[in-house]
Short mmCIF file of the C-alpha atoms (twelve columns), coordinates in Angstrom:
data_MODEL
# 
_entry.id   MODEL 
# 
loop_
_atom_site.group_PDB 
_atom_site.id 
_atom_site.type_symbol 
_atom_site.label_atom_id 
_atom_site.label_alt_id 
_atom_site.label_comp_id 
_atom_site.label_asym_id 
_atom_site.label_seq_id 
_atom_site.Cartn_x 
_atom_site.Cartn_y 
_atom_site.Cartn_z 
_atom_site.pdbx_PDB_model_num 
ATOM 1   C CA . MET A 1   -7.453 -6.536  12.636  1 
ATOM 2   C CA . ARG A 2   -6.408 -3.571  13.593  1 
ATOM 3   C CA . ILE A 3   -2.454 -3.558  13.318  1 
ATOM 4   C CA . LEU A 4   -0.439 -0.397  14.255  1 
ATOM 5   C CA . ALA A 5   2.751  -0.661  11.446  1 
ATOM 6   C CA . ILE A 6   6.313  1.673   11.798  1 
ATOM 7   C CA . GLU A 7   8.693  2.180   8.972   1 
ATOM 8   C CA . THR A 8   11.978 3.259   9.319   1 
ATOM 9   C CA . SER A 9   14.097 1.612   6.626   1 
ATOM 10  C CA . CYS A 10  15.750 5.153   5.893   1 
ATOM 11  C CA . ASP A 11  15.123 8.665   6.582   1 
ATOM 12  C CA . ASP A 12  11.557 8.819   6.541   1 
ATOM 13  C CA . THR A 13  10.064 8.295   10.523  1 
ATOM 14  C CA . ALA A 14  6.201  6.260   9.748   1 
ATOM 15  C CA . ALA A 15  3.692  5.003   11.269  1 
ATOM 16  C CA . ALA A 16  0.308  4.113   10.171  1 
ATOM 17  C CA . VAL A 17  -3.051 2.190   11.357  1 
ATOM 18  C CA . VAL A 18  -5.128 -0.667  9.209   1 
ATOM 19  C CA . GLU A 19  -7.825 -2.021  9.576   1 
ATOM 20  C CA . GLY A 20  -8.025 -5.630  8.100   1 
ATOM 21  C CA . GLY A 21  -4.965 -5.537  5.632   1 
ATOM 22  C CA . ARG A 22  -6.940 -2.889  3.204   1 
ATOM 23  C CA . VAL A 23  -8.441 0.057   5.750   1 
ATOM 24  C CA . ILE A 24  -6.203 3.356   5.925   1 
ATOM 25  C CA . ARG A 25  -7.206 4.983   9.422   1 
ATOM 26  C CA . SER A 26  -3.803 6.986   9.530   1 
ATOM 27  C CA . ASN A 27  -0.706 7.349   7.888   1 
ATOM 28  C CA . VAL A 28  1.545  9.595   8.623   1 
ATOM 29  C CA . VAL A 29  5.061  10.445  7.471   1 
ATOM 30  C CA . ALA A 30  7.888  12.240  9.036   1 
ATOM 31  C CA . SER A 31  10.489 13.109  5.994   1 
ATOM 32  C CA . GLN A 32  13.645 13.901  6.776   1 
ATOM 33  C CA . THR A 33  14.531 14.988  3.355   1 
ATOM 34  C CA . ALA A 34  14.906 18.845  4.204   1 
ATOM 35  C CA . VAL A 35  17.508 17.687  6.980   1 
ATOM 36  C CA . HIS A 36  19.742 16.046  4.593   1 
ATOM 37  C CA . GLN A 37  19.644 17.960  1.343   1 
ATOM 38  C CA . LYS A 38  22.640 20.056  1.858   1 
ATOM 39  C CA . PHE A 39  24.976 16.409  2.169   1 
ATOM 40  C CA . GLY A 40  23.565 15.534  -0.932  1 
ATOM 41  C CA . GLY A 41  22.191 11.865  0.588   1 
ATOM 42  C CA . VAL A 42  21.602 10.497  3.420   1 
ATOM 43  C CA . VAL A 43  23.413 10.669  6.429   1 
ATOM 44  C CA . PRO A 44  22.911 7.700   8.305   1 
ATOM 45  C CA . GLU A 45  24.294 8.701   12.068  1 
ATOM 46  C CA . ILE A 46  21.336 11.597  11.469  1 
ATOM 47  C CA . ALA A 47  18.387 9.672   10.166  1 
ATOM 48  C CA . SER A 48  19.145 7.269   13.204  1 
ATOM 49  C CA . ARG A 49  18.834 10.218  15.754  1 
ATOM 50  C CA . LYS A 50  15.815 11.775  13.761  1 
ATOM 51  C CA . HIS A 51  14.303 8.721   14.137  1 
ATOM 52  C CA . LEU A 52  14.770 8.651   17.629  1 
ATOM 53  C CA . GLU A 53  13.694 11.570  18.569  1 
ATOM 54  C CA . TRP A 54  10.617 12.153  16.225  1 
ATOM 55  C CA . LEU A 55  9.062  7.969   16.092  1 
ATOM 56  C CA . THR A 56  7.136  8.276   19.783  1 
ATOM 57  C CA . PRO A 57  5.048  11.462  18.250  1 
ATOM 58  C CA . VAL A 58  5.207  9.905   15.508  1 
ATOM 59  C CA . VAL A 59  3.123  6.860   16.412  1 
ATOM 60  C CA . GLU A 60  1.236  9.254   18.885  1 
ATOM 61  C CA . VAL A 61  -0.021 11.582  15.752  1 
ATOM 62  C CA . ALA A 62  -1.126 7.997   13.635  1 
ATOM 63  C CA . MET A 63  -3.310 6.922   16.570  1 
ATOM 64  C CA . GLU A 64  -4.671 10.203  16.904  1 
ATOM 65  C CA . GLN A 65  -5.695 10.033  14.139  1 
ATOM 66  C CA . ALA A 66  -7.135 7.047   13.501  1 
ATOM 67  C CA . ALA A 67  -9.268 7.271   16.785  1 
ATOM 68  C CA . LEU A 68  -8.223 4.270   18.566  1 
ATOM 69  C CA . ASN A 69  -6.375 3.763   21.818  1 
ATOM 70  C CA . PHE A 70  -3.328 1.641   22.289  1 
ATOM 71  C CA . GLY A 71  -5.681 -1.312  23.771  1 
ATOM 72  C CA . ASP A 72  -7.668 -1.321  20.130  1 
ATOM 73  C CA . LEU A 73  -5.197 -2.501  18.647  1 
ATOM 74  C CA . ASP A 74  -4.629 -6.098  17.598  1 
ATOM 75  C CA . ALA A 75  -0.869 -6.471  16.292  1 
ATOM 76  C CA . ILE A 76  1.734  -4.488  15.625  1 
ATOM 77  C CA . ALA A 77  3.960  -4.559  12.564  1 
ATOM 78  C CA . VAL A 78  7.151  -3.300  11.765  1 
ATOM 79  C CA . THR A 79  9.945  -3.179  8.591   1 
ATOM 80  C CA . TYR A 80  12.955 -5.158  9.539   1 
ATOM 81  C CA . GLY A 81  15.246 -4.752  6.429   1 
ATOM 82  C CA . PRO A 82  16.800 -4.176  3.949   1 
ATOM 83  C CA . GLY A 83  17.652 -0.707  5.109   1 
ATOM 84  C CA . LEU A 84  20.316 1.067   7.008   1 
ATOM 85  C CA . VAL A 85  20.804 -0.905  10.105  1 
ATOM 86  C CA . GLY A 86  20.755 2.178   12.829  1 
ATOM 87  C CA . PRO A 87  17.460 3.297   11.545  1 
ATOM 88  C CA . LEU A 88  15.963 -0.247  11.202  1 
ATOM 89  C CA . LEU A 89  17.620 -0.394  14.803  1 
ATOM 90  C CA . VAL A 90  14.930 2.374   16.564  1 
ATOM 91  C CA . GLY A 91  11.840 1.017   14.451  1 
ATOM 92  C CA . VAL A 92  12.357 -2.766  15.504  1 
ATOM 93  C CA . SER A 93  13.063 -1.776  18.934  1 
ATOM 94  C CA . SER A 94  10.223 0.141   19.465  1 
ATOM 95  C CA . ALA A 95  8.233  -1.975  17.867  1 
ATOM 96  C CA . LYS A 96  9.215  -4.509  19.859  1 
ATOM 97  C CA . ALA A 97  8.779  -2.616  23.034  1 
ATOM 98  C CA . MET A 98  4.764  -2.205  21.866  1 
ATOM 99  C CA . ALA A 99  4.278  -5.753  21.262  1 
ATOM 100 C CA . TYR A 100 5.632  -7.154  24.423  1 
ATOM 101 C CA . ALA A 101 4.162  -4.355  26.987  1 
ATOM 102 C CA . LEU A 102 0.763  -4.597  25.136  1 
ATOM 103 C CA . ASN A 103 1.102  -8.207  24.981  1 
ATOM 104 C CA . LEU A 104 0.465  -8.473  20.826  1 
ATOM 105 C CA . PRO A 105 1.763  -10.515 18.642  1 
ATOM 106 C CA . LEU A 106 4.563  -8.915  16.336  1 
ATOM 107 C CA . ALA A 107 5.104  -9.307  12.521  1 
ATOM 108 C CA . ALA A 108 8.371  -9.064  10.282  1 
ATOM 109 C CA . VAL A 109 8.003  -7.114  7.393   1 
ATOM 110 C CA . ASN A 110 10.972 -7.419  4.498   1 
ATOM 111 C CA . HIS A 111 10.687 -3.526  3.353   1 
ATOM 112 C CA . LEU A 112 10.763 -5.086  -0.817  1 
ATOM 113 C CA . GLU A 113 7.535  -6.912  -0.005  1 
ATOM 114 C CA . GLY A 114 6.028  -3.958  2.301   1 
ATOM 115 C CA . HIS A 115 6.387  -1.523  -1.458  1 
ATOM 116 C CA . ILE A 116 4.330  -4.909  -2.758  1 
ATOM 117 C CA . TYR A 117 1.454  -4.353  -0.349  1 
ATOM 118 C CA . ALA A 118 0.773  -0.807  -1.577  1 
ATOM 119 C CA . ASN A 119 -0.633 -2.228  -4.137  1 
ATOM 120 C CA . PHE A 120 -3.182 -3.910  -2.343  1 
ATOM 121 C CA . LEU A 121 -4.105 -1.443  -0.184  1 
ATOM 122 C CA . GLU A 122 -5.866 0.061   -3.581  1 
ATOM 123 C CA . HIS A 123 -7.072 -2.161  -6.124  1 
ATOM 124 C CA . ALA A 124 -9.247 -4.850  -4.314  1 
ATOM 125 C CA . ASP A 125 -8.936 -6.729  -8.151  1 
ATOM 126 C CA . ILE A 126 -5.543 -7.859  -7.856  1 
ATOM 127 C CA . GLU A 127 -5.211 -11.856 -9.817  1 
ATOM 128 C CA . PHE A 128 -2.503 -14.137 -9.120  1 
ATOM 129 C CA . PRO A 129 0.240  -15.009 -10.635 1 
ATOM 130 C CA . ALA A 130 1.350  -10.994 -11.535 1 
ATOM 131 C CA . LEU A 131 4.790  -9.797  -12.159 1 
ATOM 132 C CA . VAL A 132 5.587  -6.935  -9.344  1 
ATOM 133 C CA . LEU A 133 8.688  -3.999  -10.628 1 
ATOM 134 C CA . ILE A 134 10.018 -2.885  -7.698  1 
ATOM 135 C CA . VAL A 135 11.762 0.154   -9.005  1 
ATOM 136 C CA . SER A 136 13.468 2.059   -5.396  1 
ATOM 137 C CA . GLY A 137 16.729 3.969   -4.321  1 
ATOM 138 C CA . GLY A 138 18.217 0.569   -3.505  1 
ATOM 139 C CA . HIS A 139 16.482 -2.147  -5.430  1 
ATOM 140 C CA . THR A 140 15.375 -3.095  -9.048  1 
ATOM 141 C CA . ASP A 141 13.811 -6.548  -9.301  1 
ATOM 142 C CA . LEU A 142 11.319 -8.498  -11.236 1 
ATOM 143 C CA . VAL A 143 9.586  -10.976 -8.706  1 
ATOM 144 C CA . LEU A 144 7.222  -13.665 -9.998  1 
ATOM 145 C CA . MET A 145 4.317  -13.329 -6.829  1 
ATOM 146 C CA . SER A 146 1.831  -16.753 -7.638  1 
ATOM 147 C CA . GLY A 147 -0.246 -16.032 -4.367  1 
ATOM 148 C CA . HIS A 148 0.699  -14.439 -0.962  1 
ATOM 149 C CA . GLY A 149 4.115  -14.926 0.778   1 
ATOM 150 C CA . GLU A 150 4.567  -16.691 -2.929  1 
ATOM 151 C CA . TYR A 151 7.216  -15.201 -4.762  1 
ATOM 152 C CA . ARG A 152 9.809  -16.104 -7.224  1 
ATOM 153 C CA . LEU A 153 12.707 -13.561 -8.017  1 
ATOM 154 C CA . VAL A 154 13.033 -13.500 -11.809 1 
ATOM 155 C CA . GLY A 155 15.153 -10.049 -12.419 1 
ATOM 156 C CA . GLN A 156 17.676 -8.167  -10.307 1 
ATOM 157 C CA . THR A 157 20.072 -5.391  -11.227 1 
ATOM 158 C CA . ARG A 158 23.950 -5.861  -11.312 1 
ATOM 159 C CA . ASP A 159 24.776 -2.752  -9.838  1 
ATOM 160 C CA . ASP A 160 22.835 0.593   -9.291  1 
ATOM 161 C CA . ALA A 161 19.887 0.425   -8.435  1 
ATOM 162 C CA . ALA A 162 17.227 2.719   -11.018 1 
ATOM 163 C CA . GLY A 163 16.494 5.621   -7.981  1 
ATOM 164 C CA . GLU A 164 20.705 5.370   -7.134  1 
ATOM 165 C CA . ALA A 165 21.236 5.985   -10.751 1 
ATOM 166 C CA . PHE A 166 19.036 8.995   -10.678 1 
ATOM 167 C CA . ASP A 167 20.284 10.272  -7.279  1 
ATOM 168 C CA . LYS A 168 23.809 10.014  -8.175  1 
ATOM 169 C CA . VAL A 169 22.910 12.102  -11.703 1 
ATOM 170 C CA . ALA A 170 21.601 14.487  -9.803  1 
ATOM 171 C CA . ARG A 171 24.284 14.620  -6.725  1 
ATOM 172 C CA . PHE A 172 27.076 14.939  -10.347 1 
ATOM 173 C CA . LEU A 173 24.896 17.702  -12.141 1 
ATOM 174 C CA . GLU A 174 24.641 19.764  -8.665  1 
ATOM 175 C CA . LEU A 175 19.861 19.240  -9.380  1 
ATOM 176 C CA . GLY A 176 19.191 17.928  -5.874  1 
ATOM 177 C CA . TYR A 177 18.280 15.536  -3.796  1 
ATOM 178 C CA . PRO A 178 16.553 13.193  -3.700  1 
ATOM 179 C CA . GLY A 179 17.116 12.754  -7.669  1 
ATOM 180 C CA . GLY A 180 14.480 11.432  -9.352  1 
ATOM 181 C CA . PRO A 181 11.591 13.943  -8.522  1 
ATOM 182 C CA . VAL A 182 14.608 16.522  -9.373  1 
ATOM 183 C CA . ILE A 183 15.994 15.076  -12.950 1 
ATOM 184 C CA . GLU A 184 11.762 14.531  -13.535 1 
ATOM 185 C CA . GLN A 185 10.798 18.151  -12.951 1 
ATOM 186 C CA . ALA A 186 14.610 19.107  -14.562 1 
ATOM 187 C CA . GLY A 187 12.989 17.173  -17.539 1 
ATOM 188 C CA . THR A 188 9.968  18.249  -18.195 1 
ATOM 189 C CA . SER A 189 10.597 20.859  -21.117 1 
ATOM 190 C CA . GLY A 190 13.682 18.576  -22.499 1 
ATOM 191 C CA . ASP A 191 13.900 16.857  -25.442 1 
ATOM 192 C CA . PRO A 192 14.254 12.583  -24.263 1 
ATOM 193 C CA . GLU A 193 15.922 12.148  -28.541 1 
ATOM 194 C CA . ALA A 194 17.693 14.960  -27.318 1 
ATOM 195 C CA . ILE A 195 21.057 12.444  -26.249 1 
ATOM 196 C CA . ALA A 196 21.990 9.637   -27.131 1 
ATOM 197 C CA . LEU A 197 22.755 7.730   -23.700 1 
ATOM 198 C CA . PRO A 198 23.182 3.708   -23.780 1 
ATOM 199 C CA . ARG A 199 20.729 1.311   -22.841 1 
ATOM 200 C CA . ALA A 200 22.155 -1.793  -20.934 1 
ATOM 201 C CA . TRP A 201 20.378 -4.730  -22.368 1 
ATOM 202 C CA . LEU A 202 22.579 -7.618  -21.302 1 
ATOM 203 C CA . GLY A 203 21.954 -9.946  -24.537 1 
ATOM 204 C CA . ALA A 204 18.475 -10.952 -25.987 1 
ATOM 205 C CA . ASP A 205 16.829 -12.736 -22.905 1 
ATOM 206 C CA . SER A 206 18.174 -11.133 -20.319 1 
ATOM 207 C CA . LEU A 207 15.999 -9.808  -17.605 1 
ATOM 208 C CA . GLU A 208 18.889 -8.554  -15.292 1 
ATOM 209 C CA . PHE A 209 19.336 -4.858  -15.228 1 
ATOM 210 C CA . SER A 210 22.501 -1.828  -15.084 1 
ATOM 211 C CA . PHE A 211 22.408 1.407   -14.780 1 
ATOM 212 C CA . SER A 212 25.889 1.836   -13.822 1 
ATOM 213 C CA . GLY A 213 27.403 2.710   -17.312 1 
ATOM 214 C CA . LEU A 214 24.387 4.656   -18.112 1 
ATOM 215 C CA . LYS A 215 25.645 6.822   -14.894 1 
ATOM 216 C CA . THR A 216 28.758 7.252   -16.007 1 
ATOM 217 C CA . ALA A 217 27.841 8.437   -19.788 1 
ATOM 218 C CA . VAL A 218 26.399 11.346  -18.857 1 
ATOM 219 C CA . ILE A 219 28.742 11.937  -16.505 1 
ATOM 220 C CA . SER A 220 31.465 11.532  -19.081 1 
ATOM 221 C CA . PHE A 221 28.882 12.975  -21.446 1 
ATOM 222 C CA . VAL A 222 28.878 16.328  -19.526 1 
ATOM 223 C CA . GLN A 223 32.371 16.608  -18.717 1 
ATOM 224 C CA . LYS A 224 33.304 16.215  -22.912 1 
ATOM 225 C CA . GLU A 225 30.869 18.834  -23.691 1 
ATOM 226 C CA . ARG A 226 31.935 20.830  -20.924 1 
ATOM 227 C CA . ALA A 227 35.959 20.614  -22.242 1 
ATOM 228 C CA . ALA A 228 35.110 21.638  -25.541 1 
ATOM 229 C CA . GLY A 229 33.358 25.112  -24.669 1 
ATOM 230 C CA . ARG A 230 29.882 23.864  -25.489 1 
ATOM 231 C CA . ALA A 231 27.159 24.225  -23.110 1 
ATOM 232 C CA . VAL A 232 24.792 21.589  -21.913 1 
ATOM 233 C CA . SER A 233 20.997 21.755  -21.601 1 
ATOM 234 C CA . MET A 234 19.833 20.525  -18.205 1 
ATOM 235 C CA . ALA A 235 16.899 19.906  -19.701 1 
ATOM 236 C CA . ASP A 236 17.448 17.806  -22.644 1 
ATOM 237 C CA . LEU A 237 20.194 15.596  -20.375 1 
ATOM 238 C CA . ALA A 238 17.995 14.800  -17.763 1 
ATOM 239 C CA . ALA A 239 14.495 14.015  -20.001 1 
ATOM 240 C CA . SER A 240 17.449 12.136  -22.451 1 
ATOM 241 C CA . PHE A 241 18.553 10.117  -19.159 1 
ATOM 242 C CA . GLN A 242 15.151 9.422   -17.651 1 
ATOM 243 C CA . TRP A 243 14.405 7.556   -20.678 1 
ATOM 244 C CA . ALA A 244 17.214 6.163   -20.594 1 
ATOM 245 C CA . VAL A 245 16.104 4.249   -17.654 1 
ATOM 246 C CA . VAL A 246 12.411 4.401   -18.392 1 
ATOM 247 C CA . GLU A 247 12.890 2.109   -21.349 1 
ATOM 248 C CA . VAL A 248 15.224 -0.597  -20.242 1 
ATOM 249 C CA . LEU A 249 12.269 -0.925  -17.131 1 
ATOM 250 C CA . VAL A 250 9.219  -0.843  -19.598 1 
ATOM 251 C CA . GLU A 251 10.976 -3.427  -22.373 1 
ATOM 252 C CA . LYS A 252 12.473 -5.852  -19.964 1 
ATOM 253 C CA . THR A 253 9.314  -5.897  -17.338 1 
ATOM 254 C CA . LEU A 254 7.071  -6.989  -20.828 1 
ATOM 255 C CA . ALA A 255 9.441  -8.830  -22.244 1 
ATOM 256 C CA . ALA A 256 9.166  -10.737 -18.288 1 
ATOM 257 C CA . ALA A 257 5.423  -10.520 -18.911 1 
ATOM 258 C CA . ARG A 258 5.140  -12.108 -22.171 1 
ATOM 259 C CA . GLN A 259 8.479  -15.392 -21.075 1 
ATOM 260 C CA . PHE A 260 6.224  -16.237 -18.136 1 
ATOM 261 C CA . GLU A 261 2.206  -16.096 -19.536 1 
ATOM 262 C CA . ILE A 262 1.763  -13.158 -16.861 1 
ATOM 263 C CA . SER A 263 -1.072 -10.867 -17.625 1 
ATOM 264 C CA . THR A 264 -0.950 -8.749  -13.892 1 
ATOM 265 C CA . ILE A 265 1.890  -6.405  -13.443 1 
ATOM 266 C CA . LEU A 266 2.354  -4.477  -10.171 1 
ATOM 267 C CA . ALA A 267 4.468  -1.750  -9.738  1 
ATOM 268 C CA . ALA A 268 6.017  -0.749  -6.841  1 
ATOM 269 C CA . GLY A 269 8.697  1.548   -5.205  1 
ATOM 270 C CA . GLY A 270 9.870  5.574   -4.507  1 
ATOM 271 C CA . VAL A 271 10.920 5.094   -8.019  1 
ATOM 272 C CA . ALA A 272 7.171  4.137   -9.867  1 
ATOM 273 C CA . ALA A 273 5.873  7.517   -8.855  1 
ATOM 274 C CA . ASN A 274 8.121  8.727   -12.227 1 
ATOM 275 C CA . GLN A 275 5.120  10.127  -14.063 1 
ATOM 276 C CA . CYS A 276 7.218  9.130   -17.317 1 
ATOM 277 C CA . LEU A 277 7.513  5.472   -16.360 1 
ATOM 278 C CA . ARG A 278 3.504  5.601   -15.258 1 
ATOM 279 C CA . PHE A 279 3.008  6.915   -18.625 1 
ATOM 280 C CA . GLN A 280 4.744  4.315   -20.843 1 
ATOM 281 C CA . LEU A 281 3.725  1.274   -18.724 1 
ATOM 282 C CA . THR A 282 0.593  2.059   -19.107 1 
ATOM 283 C CA . ARG A 283 0.801  2.823   -22.647 1 
ATOM 284 C CA . ARG A 284 2.410  -0.183  -23.647 1 
ATOM 285 C CA . SER A 285 0.819  -2.609  -21.139 1 
ATOM 286 C CA . GLU A 286 -2.660 -1.438  -22.737 1 
ATOM 287 C CA . ALA A 287 -1.709 -2.235  -25.711 1 
ATOM 288 C CA . GLN A 288 -0.995 -5.650  -25.072 1 
ATOM 289 C CA . GLY A 289 -3.840 -6.627  -23.086 1 
ATOM 290 C CA . ILE A 290 -1.760 -6.356  -19.559 1 
ATOM 291 C CA . ARG A 291 -4.087 -5.806  -16.711 1 
ATOM 292 C CA . LEU A 292 -1.305 -2.775  -14.901 1 
ATOM 293 C CA . ARG A 293 -1.740 -1.556  -10.898 1 
ATOM 294 C CA . PHE A 294 0.272  1.738   -8.932  1 
ATOM 295 C CA . PRO A 295 -0.412 2.345   -6.265  1 
ATOM 296 C CA . ALA A 296 -0.882 6.227   -5.925  1 
ATOM 297 C CA . PRO A 297 2.369  8.109   -5.697  1 
ATOM 298 C CA . ALA A 298 2.414  8.720   -1.636  1 
ATOM 299 C CA . LEU A 299 2.090  4.875   -1.432  1 
ATOM 300 C CA . CYS A 300 5.144  4.244   -3.817  1 
ATOM 301 C CA . THR A 301 7.274  6.451   -1.662  1 
ATOM 302 C CA . ASP A 302 8.308  5.089   1.750   1 
ATOM 303 C CA . ASN A 303 5.336  4.825   4.064   1 
ATOM 304 C CA . ALA A 304 3.964  2.688   7.256   1 
ATOM 305 C CA . ALA A 305 0.509  1.603   5.956   1 
ATOM 306 C CA . MET A 306 2.408  -0.872  3.065   1 
ATOM 307 C CA . ILE A 307 3.730  -2.480  6.024   1 
ATOM 308 C CA . GLY A 308 0.775  -2.448  7.933   1 
ATOM 309 C CA . CYS A 309 -1.001 -4.267  4.778   1 
ATOM 310 C CA . ALA A 310 2.189  -7.055  4.137   1 
ATOM 311 C CA . GLY A 311 2.277  -7.428  8.026   1 
ATOM 312 C CA . PHE A 312 -1.679 -8.236  8.373   1 
ATOM 313 C CA . TYR A 313 -1.059 -10.688 5.080   1 
ATOM 314 C CA . ARG A 314 2.098  -12.756 7.117   1 
ATOM 315 C CA . LEU A 315 0.013  -12.719 9.826   1 
ATOM 316 C CA . GLN A 316 -2.676 -14.674 8.001   1 
ATOM 317 C CA . ARG A 317 -0.663 -17.336 7.212   1 
ATOM 318 C CA . GLY A 318 0.839  -17.736 10.783  1 
ATOM 319 C CA . ALA A 319 3.797  -16.002 9.866   1 
ATOM 320 C CA . GLY A 320 3.864  -13.929 13.126  1 
ATOM 321 C CA . ALA A 321 7.988  -12.765 14.657  1 
ATOM 322 C CA . ALA A 322 9.532  -13.545 17.693  1 
ATOM 323 C CA . MET A 323 10.916 -11.081 20.465  1 
ATOM 324 C CA . THR A 324 14.193 -11.815 19.475  1 
ATOM 325 C CA . LEU A 325 13.713 -10.478 15.998  1 
ATOM 326 C CA . ASN A 326 16.523 -8.146  15.017  1 
ATOM 327 C CA . ALA A 327 17.343 -5.345  12.338  1 
ATOM 328 C CA . LYS A 328 18.691 -7.599  8.773   1 
ATOM 329 C CA . PRO A 329 20.138 -4.205  6.652   1 
ATOM 330 C CA . ASN A 330 21.506 -6.832  3.767   1 
ATOM 331 C CA . LEU A 331 18.407 -8.330  3.992   1 
ATOM 332 C CA . SER A 332 17.567 -9.789  0.566   1 
ATOM 333 C CA . PHE A 333 14.348 -10.848 -1.648  1 
ATOM 334 C CA . ASN A 334 16.114 -14.296 -1.470  1 
ATOM 335 C CA . ASP A 335 16.377 -14.155 2.097   1 
ATOM 336 C CA . GLU A 336 12.532 -13.311 2.614   1 
ATOM 337 C CA . ILE A 337 11.879 -16.169 0.577   1 
ATOM 338 C CA . ASN A 338 13.826 -18.691 1.950   1 
ATOM 339 C CA . ASP A 339 11.893 -17.191 5.447   1 
ATOM 340 C CA . MET A 340 8.903  -18.492 4.283   1 
# 
């Protein structure tokens, strides 16, 4: 099955062709990062207009790189939520039009499920049940996956997601956008133990996350130091903040694995590209005999290949979408579970 997939949930215009749910024939991403950097974050109206401008050329390039004609396709897959409503509508409308014109089945993919399936593009040895840590700009979730399309949400953030905290702290420190990569770079030469920052454990057995207080602690620390006339080491602060986020992510993920007796962990989402998280989670998982799988960094961030992979497995279990499909910007993982 050859699937043309479209991803426009935020500020990346992406199209890919995936064959058999595993083979990436093409994976094209047009990034809008440079467009939004001067605003310190994504401007939804600008993102929507750029998707309208770029989607058709991106699809054409994806088809050219896959060396296929539209008549060679077997299905269309598209992200329908969660995300920004304008960008989502651009992708959903285009996918529906192509599916209708080509008389092809349509797969509607939850963006979070897409991040999970980035792992299946690279790892053929994934065994169920698995515990999934989803860490992105808008989400920090722990999900039990007992099979394809079989999910149970066991932990989530109460406020800021990990990636959101990175973005907000980076904006306050005037380091740039997106926050994750710039803080990681700024902290390369820093001491992660130099500045004592809080961790929100939320109780001994809690699998929930909270990063809002950590973000506030960083702001308060900087304001206090500057008011006292003391210089703040950006390298130490960035490294200490990053470690405060990573430590909580690692500890709670491993706690969930122990609680549910899981021996396979999948990491997913843009923050899963963070090298500190990858190193610490790998080190701790190996020490406990847990199999850990990460996608390649390029597949952690938003892309359409992961949507094509997830779409393949949805169609395999008969979960196609109707032409009445609409964008769902506030789609949650619980909504997705209820739709199964």
